C-alpha positions in Angstrom: 85.1 94.8 102.1 88.0 96.8 103.3 89.0 99.1 106.2 86.6 102.1 106.3 87.3 105.5 108.0 83.9 107.2 108.3 84.1 111.0 108.6 81.6 113.3 110.3 81.4 117.1 109.6 83.9 117.9 112.4 86.4 115.2 111.2 86.8 117.0 107.8 88.4 119.9 109.7 90.6 117.8 111.9 92.9 116.0 109.4 96.5 116.7 110.3 100.0 115.4 109.5 102.7 114.2 111.8 105.9 112.1 111.9 107.1 109.6 114.4 110.6 108.5 115.2 109.2 105.7 117.3 107.1 104.4 114.4 110.1 104.4 112.1 112.1 102.5 114.7 109.4 99.9 115.0 109.2 99.5 111.2 113.0 99.4 110.9 112.9 96.4 113.4 110.2 94.8 111.3 112.4 95.3 108.2 115.1 93.2 109.8 112.6 90.5 110.5 111.5 90.3 106.9 114.3 91.8 104.8 113.0 90.1 101.6 110.2 92.7 101.6 112.6 95.7 101.7 114.1 96.1 98.3 114.5 99.8 98.6 116.2 99.5 102.0 118.9 97.0 101.0 121.7 99.7 101.3 120.4 100.5 104.8 120.2 96.9 105.8 123.8 96.4 104.8 124.9 99.4 106.8 123.1 98.4 110.1 123.8 94.7 109.9 126.7 94.8 112.5 124.8 97.0 114.9 121.7 94.8 114.6 123.7 91.7 115.6 124.3 93.3 119.0 120.5 93.5 119.7 118.2 90.8 120.9 115.0 91.9 119.0 113.1 88.7 119.6 110.6 90.2 122.1 109.6 92.9 119.5 109.6 90.4 116.7 107.1 88.2 118.5 104.7 91.1 118.5 104.9 91.7 114.8 102.7 89.0 113.2 102.6 88.8 109.4 98.8 89.3 109.7 97.1 90.4 112.9 97.3 92.7 115.9 100.2 94.8 116.9 100.1 96.2 120.5 98.6 99.7 120.4 100.4 100.8 123.6 103.7 100.2 121.9 103.0 102.7 119.1 100.7 105.5 120.4 99.9 108.0 117.7 102.0 111.2 118.1 100.2 114.1 119.7 101.9 116.9 117.8 103.3 117.5 114.3 106.9 116.8 115.4 107.7 114.8 118.5 110.9 113.3 119.9 111.6 109.7 120.5 111.9 110.5 124.2 108.4 112.0 124.3 106.9 109.0 122.5 108.6 106.4 124.7 107.5 108.3 127.8 103.9 107.5 126.7 104.8 103.9 126.1 106.3 103.6 129.6 103.2 105.1 131.1 100.9 102.3 129.7 98.6 100.6 132.2 100.0 97.1 132.8 96.7 95.3 132.8 95.6 97.0 129.5 99.1 96.2 128.2 98.7 92.5 129.1 95.5 92.1 127.0 97.2 94.1 124.2 100.2 91.7 124.3 98.0 88.6 124.4 96.0 89.7 121.4 99.2 90.1 119.4 100.9 86.9 120.6 98.1 84.7 119.5 98.5 86.0 115.9 101.9 84.3 115.6 102.1 80.5 115.9 103.9 79.5 119.0 104.5 83.0 120.3 101.9 82.8 123.1 103.4 79.5 124.5 107.0 80.7 124.1 109.2 81.5 127.2 109.3 85.2 126.1 105.6 85.4 125.6 104.8 83.8 128.9 107.2 86.2 130.7 105.5 89.2 129.1 102.0 88.0 130.3 103.2 87.0 133.8 104.6 90.5 134.5 103.2 93.1 132.0 104.6 96.0 133.9 108.1 94.7 133.4 107.3 93.8 129.8 106.3 97.4 129.2 109.6 98.7 130.6 111.7 96.2 128.7 110.0 96.7 125.4 110.4 100.5 125.7 114.0 100.0 126.6 114.6 97.7 123.6 112.9 100.1 121.3 115.2 102.9 122.5 118.2 100.6 121.9 117.0 99.9 118.4 116.5 103.6 117.7 120.1 104.4 118.6 121.6 101.4 116.7 119.4 101.4 113.6 117.7 104.7 113.0 119.3 107.6 114.9 122.5 107.6 112.7 120.2 108.0 109.6 117.5 110.2 111.2 118.4 113.5 109.4 118.0 111.8 106.0 114.8 110.0 107.1 113.3 113.1 108.7 114.1 115.1 105.6 112.2 112.7 103.4 109.2 112.6 105.8 109.1 116.4 106.1 109.3 116.9 102.3 106.4 114.4 101.9 104.3 116.3 104.4 105.0 119.6 102.6 104.0 118.1 99.2 100.8 116.6 100.4 99.8 119.7 102.5 99.9 121.6 99.3 97.7 119.1 97.5 95.2 119.3 100.4 95.3 123.1 100.2 94.9 123.1 96.4 92.3 120.3 95.9 90.9 119.3 99.2 90.6 115.8 100.6 89.9 114.2 97.3 93.2 115.4 95.8 95.1 114.5 99.0 93.8 110.9 99.3 94.1 110.3 95.5 97.9 110.7 95.7 98.7 108.8 98.9 98.5 105.2 97.9 96.8 103.0 95.2 94.8 101.1 97.8 93.0 104.2 99.1 89.6 105.3 97.8 87.8 108.4 98.9 84.0 108.4 98.5 83.0 112.0 98.9 79.2 111.6 99.0 79.6 109.0 101.8 82.5 110.9 103.4 84.4 107.6 103.7 88.0 106.7 103.1 88.5 103.0 102.3 91.7 100.9 102.4 91.2 98.0 100.1 91.6 94.9 102.3 90.3 91.3 102.2 88.4 91.7 105.5 85.9 94.3 106.8 86.5 96.9 109.5 84.7 100.2 110.2 86.0 103.1 112.2 83.8 106.1 112.9 86.2 109.0 113.5 83.9 110.4 116.1 85.1 114.0 115.8 88.8 113.1 116.4 89.7 113.6 112.7 92.4 111.5 110.9 96.1 111.6 111.6 98.2 111.2 108.4 101.7 109.9 109.0 104.3 109.2 106.2 106.8 106.5 106.8 109.9 105.3 105.0 109.8 101.8 106.3 106.1 101.0 105.9 106.6 100.7 102.1 104.9 99.1 100.2 101.9 98.9 102.5 99.4 101.5 103.8 98.2 100.9 107.3 95.0 102.1 109.0 95.2 101.6 112.7 94.1 102.1 116.3 90.8 101.2 117.8 89.1 103.5 120.3 90.1 105.4 122.3 93.3 105.9 120.2 93.5 108.6 117.6 92.5 107.2 114.2 95.7 107.1 112.1 96.7 106.3 108.5 100.3 105.5 107.8 101.4 105.5 104.2 104.7 105.2 102.3 106.6 108.5 101.9 107.3 109.9 98.5 110.8 109.4 97.2 111.6 106.3 99.3 113.1 104.7 96.2 115.9 107.2 96.2 116.3 107.5 100.0 119.7 105.7 100.2 121.1 106.8 96.8 123.6 109.5 96.2 122.6 112.9 94.9 121.2 113.2 91.4 124.4 114.5 89.9 127.4 116.9 90.3 127.0 120.6 90.8 127.2 122.4 87.5 130.6 124.1 87.2 129.1 127.3 85.8 126.9 127.6 88.9 129.9 126.9 91.2 131.8 129.7 89.5 128.8 132.0 90.0 127.9 131.3 93.6 131.0 129.5 95.0 131.4 125.8 95.3 129.8 125.2 98.7 126.9 127.6 98.2 126.1 125.9 94.8 126.3 122.5 96.4 123.8 123.6 99.1 121.4 124.8 96.4 121.8 121.7 94.3 121.2 119.4 97.3 117.7 120.9 97.7 116.2 118.5 95.2 113.4 118.2 97.7 112.5 120.6 100.6 114.8 120.0 103.6 115.9 121.5 106.9 119.3 122.8 107.8 120.1 119.7 109.8 119.1 117.4 106.9 121.2 119.4 104.4 124.2 119.4 106.8 124.0 115.6 107.1 123.5 115.2 103.4 126.5 117.4 102.5 128.8 116.5 105.4 129.0 120.1 106.6 128.5 121.8 109.9 124.9 123.0 110.4 126.2 126.6 111.1 127.9 126.6 107.7 124.8 125.4 105.9 122.6 127.9 107.8 124.8 130.8 106.7 124.7 129.8 103.1 120.9 129.2 103.2 120.4 132.7 104.5 122.4 134.2 101.6 120.6 132.1 99.1 117.2 133.1 100.5 118.1 136.8 100.5 119.1 136.4 96.9 115.6 135.1 96.0 116.8 131.6 95.3 115.1 129.9 98.2 111.8 129.9 100.0 111.4 128.9 103.7 108.4 127.4 105.4 107.9 126.3 109.0 106.8 122.8 109.7 106.5 122.0 113.5 109.9 122.9 115.0 111.7 122.7 111.7 112.2 125.3 108.9 112.2 123.7 105.5 113.9 125.3 102.5 113.0 124.8 98.9 114.2 126.3 95.6 112.4 129.1 93.7 111.7 128.8 90.0 114.9 130.9 89.4 117.0 128.4 91.4 115.4 125.5 89.5 116.5 127.1 86.3 120.0 127.7 87.5 120.5 124.2 88.9 119.2 122.5 85.8 121.8 124.2 83.6 124.6 122.4 81.9 128.2 121.8 83.2 
């Protein structure tokens, strides 16, 4: 029983991480459909309520059954480590209409009444138009629900990728999969990753490897998706989602502010997890250029390390910085 990813020799070398603004948008829309399952996101739900009321999300909601198929063409796996929403939606809009029709039909039959509804029938009658309208609606949802919060969300996802990349480097696939989700089990002799599920499904990776994608909104689930020819993908809850919408851990120590200056000390203390310049600027309400200048000084002083992830540079505190920021008031 369960969802099984079966690795060949080549697949072991082709595991990679990515993040997807389109996926986060999809799951944000799903969170509005079932808010009772989103305890960690209640502050976000409160903030976006007014913007959500201006959207007609019913076409997307019809394609989000509680159990069953979600159209693959609406959520193609990202092709690189860091893609933009525009790049992802271009792939959605390029979907073959006839393939999309079958994808839509398989999803609609999973929700009682969806296939017979006026919206469902319009989708199947003109799948090319349905593809365009669903992509447009996803773009509207992005701007209303996710884009204003994307620096915070992206910071969380990038920090998660950095953490798990280190686990992979230090302990291999066993250490990586052991920390992703309680429902995951790695069988090294059989080279098989299993998601505990009531049903049974096998996916031979076939040399494509496995794409690992953290998500803020998929919590508390872990999702294994995509049938051939799509890239096999595992979507799991990002670390730290419980504190995503909360304020910072505490005030900047006064002694540190006197030593470094208030703004520079605030920047250092805000790096409780690795983050980019943009994410820090959003977190602190400062101009990115101001934050960038302070990061450069802190790095030159040996208080920060920087690592490239995709198009982003992530900054994290050194042991000396950790000692300084954990000091008293």
